[in-house]
Backbone as CSV, one residue per row, in Angstrom:
resi,resn,N_x,N_y,N_z,CA_x,CA_y,CA_z,C_x,C_y,C_z
1,UNK,15.650,-12.137,-9.716,17.034,-11.948,-10.097,17.755,-10.845,-9.405
2,UNK,18.784,-11.011,-8.716,19.674,-9.904,-8.088,20.675,-9.500,-9.071
3,UNK,20.430,-8.353,-9.736,21.205,-7.928,-10.771,22.588,-7.245,-9.980
4,UNK,22.415,-6.861,-8.422,23.618,-6.592,-7.976,24.709,-7.617,-7.674
5,UNK,24.568,-8.993,-8.085,25.498,-9.990,-7.774,26.574,-9.654,-8.960
6,UNK,26.215,-9.198,-10.043,27.177,-9.406,-10.925,27.422,-7.893,-11.824
7,UNK,26.726,-6.942,-11.126,26.894,-5.673,-11.437,27.556,-4.723,-10.341
8,UNK,28.832,-4.639,-10.100,29.220,-3.847,-8.999,28.771,-2.254,-9.103
9,UNK,28.585,-1.562,-7.855,28.042,-0.112,-7.932,28.755,0.702,-8.949
10,UNK,29.998,0.673,-9.231,31.156,1.256,-9.939,30.388,1.229,-11.405
11,UNK,29.955,0.074,-11.892,29.677,-0.009,-13.143,28.117,0.366,-13.575
12,UNK,27.210,0.660,-12.597,25.982,1.220,-12.654,25.779,2.774,-12.527
13,UNK,25.368,3.362,-13.727,24.953,4.850,-13.944,23.616,5.127,-14.005
14,UNK,23.439,6.345,-13.779,22.222,6.814,-13.957,21.436,6.441,-15.194
15,UNK,22.409,6.331,-16.403,21.971,5.956,-17.845,21.993,4.539,-18.116
16,UNK,22.600,3.750,-16.877,22.885,2.312,-17.396,21.666,1.603,-17.697
17,UNK,21.684,0.294,-18.715,20.439,-0.369,-18.713,20.719,-1.895,-19.032
18,UNK,19.786,-2.457,-18.816,19.787,-4.327,-19.033,18.495,-4.664,-19.494
19,UNK,17.980,-4.153,-20.686,16.860,-4.167,-21.177,16.141,-5.594,-21.093
20,UNK,17.347,-6.838,-21.147,16.522,-8.145,-21.535,16.488,-8.523,-19.903
21,UNK,16.745,-7.845,-18.859,16.465,-8.189,-17.456,15.436,-7.398,-17.359
22,UNK,14.579,-6.408,-18.027,13.582,-5.552,-17.872,14.163,-4.409,-16.791
23,UNK,15.282,-4.113,-16.966,15.862,-2.905,-16.227,16.335,-1.605,-17.202
24,UNK,15.767,-0.624,-17.235,15.574,0.265,-18.067,16.359,1.542,-17.580
25,UNK,16.490,2.560,-18.461,16.656,3.814,-18.253,15.667,4.752,-18.822
26,UNK,14.861,5.721,-18.159,13.822,6.642,-18.825,14.307,8.300,-19.009
27,UNK,15.590,8.250,-18.855,16.056,9.472,-18.902,16.432,9.588,-20.444
28,UNK,15.877,10.527,-21.237,15.932,10.739,-22.577,17.093,11.695,-22.637
29,UNK,17.997,11.709,-24.053,18.700,12.748,-24.144,17.816,13.749,-24.911
30,UNK,18.259,14.927,-25.050,17.636,16.087,-25.668,17.129,15.572,-27.021
31,UNK,18.176,14.824,-27.966,17.406,14.336,-29.371,16.344,13.443,-29.225
32,UNK,16.322,12.605,-28.113,15.398,11.609,-28.151,13.998,12.235,-27.482
33,UNK,14.079,13.134,-26.898,12.875,13.909,-26.320,12.211,14.700,-27.519
34,UNK,13.062,15.576,-28.088,12.543,15.941,-29.459,11.792,15.186,-30.172
35,UNK,12.424,13.860,-30.528,11.826,12.833,-31.426,10.702,12.026,-30.792
36,UNK,10.320,12.220,-29.505,9.289,11.639,-28.967,9.316,10.067,-29.132
37,UNK,8.231,9.553,-28.363,7.568,9.931,-27.286,8.265,9.910,-26.085
38,UNK,8.238,10.889,-24.986,8.616,10.938,-23.716,8.343,9.515,-22.923
39,UNK,9.157,9.427,-22.037,8.817,8.043,-21.192,8.952,7.016,-21.414
40,UNK,9.841,6.814,-22.478,10.429,5.476,-22.800,11.567,5.106,-22.434
41,UNK,11.997,3.879,-22.711,13.733,3.495,-22.347,14.591,4.181,-23.442
42,UNK,15.573,4.557,-22.941,16.540,5.329,-23.984,17.214,4.432,-24.775
43,UNK,17.097,2.983,-24.255,18.014,1.890,-24.807,17.165,1.117,-25.790
44,UNK,15.991,0.805,-25.383,14.988,-0.201,-26.346,13.928,0.601,-26.663
45,UNK,13.457,1.404,-26.074,12.110,2.275,-26.339,11.093,1.826,-25.905
46,UNK,10.894,0.612,-25.105,9.788,0.491,-24.430,9.096,1.296,-23.518
47,UNK,8.024,1.422,-23.528,7.018,2.264,-22.494,6.175,1.379,-21.564
48,UNK,6.902,1.413,-20.385,6.455,0.690,-19.406,5.906,1.435,-18.163
49,UNK,6.066,2.641,-18.011,5.646,3.512,-16.687,4.652,4.302,-17.279
50,UNK,3.494,4.274,-16.119,2.105,5.049,-16.012,2.549,6.515,-15.499
51,UNK,3.244,7.513,-16.339,4.185,8.629,-15.692,2.716,9.631,-15.323
52,UNK,1.641,9.571,-15.777,0.638,10.446,-15.294,0.248,9.906,-13.863
53,UNK,0.214,8.713,-13.559,-0.058,8.394,-12.396,1.125,8.779,-11.205
54,UNK,2.028,8.199,-11.737,3.217,8.588,-10.744,3.569,9.989,-10.625
55,UNK,3.460,10.483,-11.528,3.601,12.418,-11.169,2.572,12.889,-10.403
56,UNK,1.566,12.069,-10.095,0.484,12.744,-9.025,0.934,12.716,-7.646
57,UNK,2.202,12.029,-7.612,2.676,12.084,-6.291,1.984,11.611,-4.905
58,UNK,1.027,10.832,-5.116,0.390,10.434,-3.970,0.869,9.359,-2.766
59,UNK,1.203,9.679,-1.887,1.798,8.631,-0.909,1.194,7.328,-0.874
60,UNK,-0.529,7.634,-0.702,-1.097,6.608,-0.706,-1.219,5.526,-1.989
61,UNK,-0.245,6.101,-3.031,-0.328,5.439,-4.204,1.228,4.827,-4.286
62,UNK,2.035,4.682,-2.820,3.240,4.501,-2.832,3.882,3.129,-3.419
63,UNK,3.346,2.112,-3.405,3.287,0.565,-3.929,3.393,0.924,-5.163
64,UNK,2.756,1.334,-5.974,2.450,1.434,-7.509,4.110,2.420,-7.975
65,UNK,4.357,3.454,-7.066,5.202,4.145,-7.639,6.734,3.543,-7.222
66,UNK,6.812,2.814,-6.127,7.986,1.822,-5.776,8.047,0.919,-6.785
67,UNK,7.122,0.278,-7.080,7.380,-1.129,-8.252,7.881,-0.213,-9.672
68,UNK,7.225,1.179,-9.929,7.632,1.799,-11.425,9.009,2.056,-11.048
69,UNK,9.402,2.717,-10.016,10.908,3.093,-9.709,12.024,2.004,-10.248
70,UNK,11.325,0.666,-9.830,12.254,-0.419,-9.549,12.533,-0.892,-11.161
71,UNK,11.642,-0.394,-12.172,11.933,-0.660,-13.700,13.133,0.061,-13.875
72,UNK,13.845,0.833,-13.543,14.798,1.664,-14.155,16.123,0.973,-13.211
73,UNK,17.144,0.534,-13.903,18.429,-0.210,-13.330,18.919,0.443,-12.013
74,UNK,19.113,1.767,-12.213,19.739,2.498,-10.904,18.812,2.667,-9.781
75,UNK,17.651,2.520,-9.908,16.646,2.709,-8.665,16.693,1.187,-8.227
76,UNK,16.637,0.138,-9.222,16.540,-1.308,-8.598,17.988,-1.664,-7.844
77,UNK,18.899,-1.020,-8.356,20.098,-1.399,-7.658,20.240,-0.865,-6.395
78,UNK,19.476,0.613,-5.990,19.377,0.790,-4.847,18.320,0.160,-3.977
79,UNK,17.504,-0.333,-4.518,16.322,-0.934,-3.695,16.660,-2.504,-3.235
80,UNK,17.569,-2.894,-4.118,18.193,-4.331,-3.644,19.593,-4.350,-2.922
81,UNK,19.905,-3.171,-2.713,21.337,-2.992,-1.937,21.289,-2.930,-0.772
82,UNK,22.348,-3.742,-0.023,22.170,-3.964,1.558,23.018,-2.514,2.079
83,UNK,22.407,-1.958,2.930,22.829,-0.908,3.860,24.493,-1.114,4.148
84,UNK,25.506,-0.169,4.116,26.654,-0.414,4.859,26.235,-0.138,6.111
85,UNK,27.133,-0.763,6.898,27.226,-0.888,8.640,26.920,0.847,9.040
86,UNK,27.881,1.540,8.365,27.783,2.936,8.667,26.518,3.698,8.729
87,UNK,26.018,3.356,6.975,24.724,3.672,6.807,23.648,3.329,7.651
88,UNK,23.673,2.077,8.006,22.296,1.547,8.854,22.691,2.426,10.262
89,UNK,23.822,2.278,10.765,23.802,2.812,12.071,23.546,4.250,12.069
90,UNK,23.701,5.044,11.096,23.145,6.500,10.916,21.795,6.590,11.275
91,UNK,21.191,5.745,10.868,19.382,5.687,10.761,19.388,5.185,12.471
92,UNK,19.914,3.956,12.824,19.481,3.716,14.146,19.823,4.827,15.375
93,UNK,20.913,5.226,15.237,21.413,6.269,16.204,20.125,7.306,16.107
94,UNK,19.695,7.846,15.206,18.538,8.888,14.971,17.136,8.498,15.680
95,UNK,16.803,7.010,15.380,15.766,6.602,15.371,14.422,7.206,14.416
96,UNK,13.408,6.816,14.321,12.362,7.087,13.373,11.972,8.762,13.626
97,UNK,11.764,9.264,14.691,11.410,10.688,14.634,12.298,11.672,14.515
98,UNK,13.635,11.393,14.849,14.546,12.272,14.536,15.180,12.167,13.163
99,UNK,14.784,10.735,12.755,15.357,10.573,11.082,14.291,11.207,10.153
100,UNK,13.138,11.220,10.588,12.154,12.007,9.758,12.689,13.358,9.426
101,UNK,12.882,14.219,10.627,13.446,15.351,10.424,14.935,15.446,9.387
102,UNK,15.594,14.593,9.673,17.057,14.649,9.029,16.638,14.163,7.365
103,UNK,15.759,13.624,7.097,15.629,13.446,5.973,14.753,14.223,5.046
104,UNK,13.950,15.031,5.720,13.414,16.287,5.106,14.566,17.378,5.093
105,UNK,15.320,17.664,5.794,16.593,18.520,6.151,17.442,18.175,4.933
106,UNK,17.697,16.897,4.607,18.830,16.523,3.548,18.364,16.754,2.280
107,UNK,16.802,16.405,1.972,16.336,16.394,0.599,16.059,17.950,0.086
108,UNK,15.788,18.837,1.369,15.583,20.232,1.064,17.024,20.760,0.801
109,UNK,18.262,20.478,1.618,19.157,20.885,1.311,19.965,20.485,-0.279
110,UNK,19.320,19.434,-0.835,20.094,19.027,-1.963,19.338,19.381,-2.994
111,UNK,17.787,19.490,-3.209,17.070,19.732,-4.524,15.986,20.663,-4.141
112,UNK,15.849,21.363,-3.014,15.060,22.488,-2.926,15.041,23.582,-4.007
113,UNK,16.312,23.789,-4.119,16.693,24.997,-5.294,17.247,24.447,-6.400
114,UNK,16.798,24.835,-7.279,17.138,24.557,-8.634,18.694,24.746,-9.241
115,UNK,19.472,25.619,-8.296,20.614,26.365,-8.600,21.739,25.527,-7.511
116,UNK,21.513,24.434,-7.217,22.503,23.890,-6.213,23.932,23.660,-7.161
117,UNK,25.022,24.316,-6.487,26.500,24.185,-7.071,27.040,23.117,-7.573
118,UNK,26.568,21.802,-7.183,27.188,20.658,-7.384,25.863,19.789,-7.906
119,UNK,25.018,20.371,-8.673,23.989,19.620,-9.448,24.150,18.448,-10.356
120,UNK,23.499,17.389,-9.809,23.810,16.287,-10.442,24.766,15.282,-9.575
121,UNK,25.565,15.935,-9.019,26.453,15.389,-7.880,26.296,15.611,-6.236
122,UNK,25.151,16.057,-6.077,25.063,16.409,-4.765,24.714,15.679,-3.854
123,UNK,24.229,14.393,-4.174,24.036,13.134,-3.066,24.934,12.094,-3.209
124,UNK,25.670,11.872,-2.283,26.699,10.609,-2.433,26.286,9.373,-2.703
125,UNK,27.245,8.719,-3.675,26.662,7.365,-3.852,27.229,6.302,-2.922
126,UNK,26.787,5.216,-2.981,27.029,3.989,-2.150,28.799,3.935,-1.886
127,UNK,29.303,4.024,-2.619,30.703,4.141,-2.888,31.216,5.173,-2.111
128,UNK,30.779,6.126,-1.478,31.529,7.121,-0.769,31.427,6.451,0.736
129,UNK,32.622,6.901,1.457,32.377,6.422,2.836,31.431,6.993,3.936
130,UNK,31.325,8.286,3.582,29.920,8.995,3.917,28.590,8.878,3.514
131,UNK,28.526,7.678,2.796,27.043,7.896,2.269,26.231,7.232,3.506
132,UNK,25.066,7.548,3.910,24.218,7.274,4.897,23.051,6.967,4.434
133,UNK,22.056,6.487,5.104,20.763,5.660,4.673,19.921,6.632,4.185
134,UNK,20.046,7.892,4.280,19.297,8.913,3.588,19.923,9.126,2.166
135,UNK,20.689,8.912,2.119,21.639,9.050,0.763,20.972,7.811,0.016
136,UNK,21.316,6.766,0.301,20.627,5.544,-0.133,19.283,5.701,-0.723
137,UNK,18.393,6.208,0.285,17.060,6.704,-0.245,16.806,7.511,-0.980
138,UNK,17.540,8.430,-1.206,17.219,9.747,-2.078,17.734,8.942,-3.656
139,UNK,18.521,8.098,-3.614,19.033,7.702,-5.114,17.900,6.586,-5.508
140,UNK,17.217,6.036,-4.128,16.092,4.663,-4.775,14.739,5.386,-4.945
141,UNK,14.600,6.525,-4.547,13.396,7.239,-4.592,13.269,8.429,-5.897
142,UNK,14.575,8.578,-6.367,14.541,9.934,-7.259,14.494,10.939,-6.795
143,UNK,15.267,11.153,-5.498,15.233,12.588,-5.059,16.592,13.070,-4.509
144,UNK,17.302,12.327,-5.568,19.083,12.683,-5.396,19.491,14.029,-6.300
145,UNK,18.616,14.252,-7.299,19.192,15.635,-8.053,17.981,16.127,-8.712
146,UNK,17.999,17.184,-9.301,16.783,17.986,-10.087,16.401,17.288,-11.244
147,UNK,17.468,16.577,-12.041,17.030,15.946,-13.400,15.946,14.736,-12.699
148,UNK,16.455,14.022,-11.813,15.902,12.667,-11.568,14.445,13.135,-10.676
149,UNK,14.237,14.480,-10.251,12.997,14.981,-9.703,12.099,14.968,-10.870
150,UNK,12.594,15.738,-12.012,11.780,16.110,-13.334,11.287,14.722,-13.776
151,UNK,12.207,13.733,-14.000,11.971,12.709,-14.534,10.619,11.796,-13.816
152,UNK,11.218,11.875,-12.320,10.221,10.611,-12.082,9.138,11.270,-11.117
153,UNK,9.246,12.641,-10.617,8.103,12.908,-10.004,7.604,14.415,-10.686
154,UNK,8.123,14.688,-11.783,7.281,15.517,-12.553,7.276,17.213,-12.291
155,UNK,8.516,17.199,-11.452,8.622,18.550,-10.938,9.768,19.226,-11.611
156,UNK,9.305,20.507,-12.289,10.313,21.255,-13.379,11.442,21.751,-12.808
157,UNK,12.788,21.664,-13.358,13.901,21.996,-13.033,14.025,23.465,-12.644
158,UNK,13.498,24.119,-12.900,13.542,25.970,-12.926,12.928,26.317,-11.837
159,UNK,12.143,25.737,-10.836,11.844,26.388,-9.671,11.867,25.741,-8.661
160,UNK,11.650,26.231,-7.416,11.896,25.706,-6.175,10.890,24.737,-5.864
161,UNK,11.229,23.898,-4.973,9.923,22.920,-4.693,9.158,23.363,-3.628
162,UNK,7.698,22.997,-3.746,6.770,23.280,-2.776,7.103,22.501,-1.438
163,UNK,6.346,23.126,-0.025,6.375,22.116,0.792,5.536,20.865,0.463
164,UNK,4.550,20.833,0.029,3.675,19.679,-0.351,4.706,18.542,-1.097
165,UNK,5.572,19.014,-2.009,6.428,18.093,-2.745,7.469,17.749,-1.870
166,UNK,7.967,18.657,-1.241,9.070,18.415,-0.118,8.576,17.087,0.919
167,UNK,7.599,17.089,1.545,7.040,16.336,2.280,6.680,15.070,1.597
168,UNK,6.232,15.175,0.449,5.802,13.764,-0.076,7.344,12.922,-0.469
169,UNK,7.922,13.678,-0.847,9.391,13.091,-1.284,9.913,12.225,0.115
170,UNK,9.607,13.145,1.348,10.332,12.868,2.638,9.538,11.696,2.892
171,UNK,8.405,11.437,3.090,7.480,10.118,3.221,7.995,8.943,2.471
172,UNK,8.415,9.127,1.120,8.922,8.010,0.074,10.081,7.570,0.478
173,UNK,10.872,8.583,0.937,12.605,8.027,1.339,12.323,7.597,2.676
174,UNK,11.511,7.794,3.787,11.099,7.038,4.909,10.788,5.747,4.649
175,UNK,10.133,5.697,3.547,9.484,4.385,3.133,10.480,3.341,2.869
176,UNK,11.478,3.841,2.100,12.528,3.006,1.485,13.507,2.861,2.792
177,UNK,13.645,3.594,3.644,14.416,3.362,4.996,13.852,2.324,6.156
178,UNK,12.665,2.398,6.181,11.906,1.300,7.014,11.874,0.138,6.237
179,UNK,11.743,-0.106,4.937,12.002,-1.038,4.382,13.294,-2.075,4.689
180,UNK,14.212,-1.195,4.432,15.641,-1.662,4.757,16.031,-1.890,6.267
181,UNK,15.153,-1.009,6.968,15.514,-1.343,8.394,14.108,-1.310,9.340
182,UNK,13.340,-2.371,9.110,11.922,-2.571,9.599,11.925,-2.408,10.914
183,UNK,12.797,-2.667,11.873,12.990,-2.635,13.326,13.484,-1.442,14.032
184,UNK,13.545,-0.479,13.022,14.004,0.953,13.489,13.230,1.248,14.704
185,UNK,14.281,1.728,15.587,13.640,1.987,17.067,13.004,3.741,16.961
186,UNK,11.843,3.868,17.645,11.338,5.158,17.430,12.373,6.388,18.066
187,UNK,13.119,6.005,19.083,13.967,6.921,19.888,15.142,6.799,19.335
188,UNK,15.685,5.905,18.554,17.313,5.828,18.457,17.943,5.000,19.355
189,UNK,18.952,4.503,19.031,19.692,3.648,19.606,21.253,4.111,20.118
190,UNK,21.641,3.727,21.371,23.103,4.249,21.385,24.166,3.260,20.838
191,UNK,24.784,3.536,19.899,25.650,2.774,18.766,27.082,3.578,18.936
192,UNK,27.935,3.026,19.605,29.270,3.608,19.810,30.002,3.840,18.558
193,UNK,30.286,4.687,18.066,31.149,5.382,16.927,32.659,4.950,16.973
194,UNK,32.892,4.569,15.751,34.251,3.921,15.714,35.217,5.154,15.160
195,UNK,36.224,5.082,16.278,36.903,6.664,16.045,38.157,6.274,14.854
196,UNK,38.345,4.970,14.647,39.173,4.567,13.309,38.855,4.485,11.972
197,UNK,37.276,4.799,11.874,37.045,4.611,10.408,37.361,5.629,9.509
198,UNK,37.742,4.840,8.317,38.737,5.948,7.701,37.612,6.381,6.718
199,UNK,37.478,7.682,6.463,36.840,8.586,5.536,37.611,9.181,4.798
200,UNK,36.918,9.646,3.480,37.628,10.527,2.739,37.783,12.028,3.164
201,UNK,38.980,12.781,3.168,38.795,13.978,3.515,39.267,14.901,2.658
202,UNK,39.687,16.464,2.694,39.645,17.237,1.649,40.711,16.953,0.688
203,UNK,40.885,17.077,-0.422,41.973,17.006,-1.516,42.315,15.374,-1.374
204,UNK,41.220,14.612,-1.140,41.714,13.379,-1.525,42.295,12.406,-0.310
205,UNK,42.924,13.419,0.728,43.151,12.782,1.895,42.621,11.871,2.523
206,UNK,42.980,10.844,3.417,42.279,9.841,4.185,42.414,10.322,5.766
207,UNK,41.450,10.430,6.139,41.458,10.811,7.763,40.925,9.628,8.639
208,UNK,41.320,9.524,9.881,40.601,8.440,10.825,39.689,9.361,11.649
209,UNK,38.560,9.230,11.414,37.551,9.926,12.232,35.988,9.470,11.740
210,UNK,35.186,9.390,12.787,33.923,9.315,12.786,33.140,10.384,12.000
211,UNK,32.200,10.459,11.091,31.866,11.569,10.768,30.326,11.918,11.482
212,UNK,29.896,13.014,11.349,28.361,13.335,12.331,27.502,14.045,11.120
213,UNK,27.217,13.213,9.858,26.422,13.819,9.187,24.836,14.042,9.367
214,UNK,24.583,15.185,9.097,23.071,15.751,9.080,21.999,14.535,9.019
């Protein structure tokens, strides 16, 4: 089933569900958390994820983690979404070696601290003109905000990440990108930038420029 054929990106939020298609949301409301049990779908109540196993954050068990992530509608959406040309070119220009550093930098910038000023909105969605392959990977692997980190990776929202946690999140995001771009060159490719690409500028103004995201 390709859920993205009849659900455009703007219709899918972090709490969207399509339980009849086995696509759920495991982020509970505060009331649902109090009532228990934790880890169930907020809409239908089904318990599908082996949270103890997922929260071990073992990259050698990534296949299981990826399969579990795709039980959630928002994650499934990103795992089956085609990268935009801009997002793919961002990765191809860097190549695997530089992209690894870029992924680590971006995840650290977004979720290392529990006090990000844009908490919950610090990672652009695919509808943003500036969304690159790393942003897609963050949403797919639940490293986009601290609430998603707590839900999927068992990392408390009231402390900084550890280096080990950051390394694990980086590797998981790289797995996503390499699944999307399996022929990604190790050293990067020269891809001319489009000087006339329209991007969203300050105060909603549209500018004609090619951005240089980290």
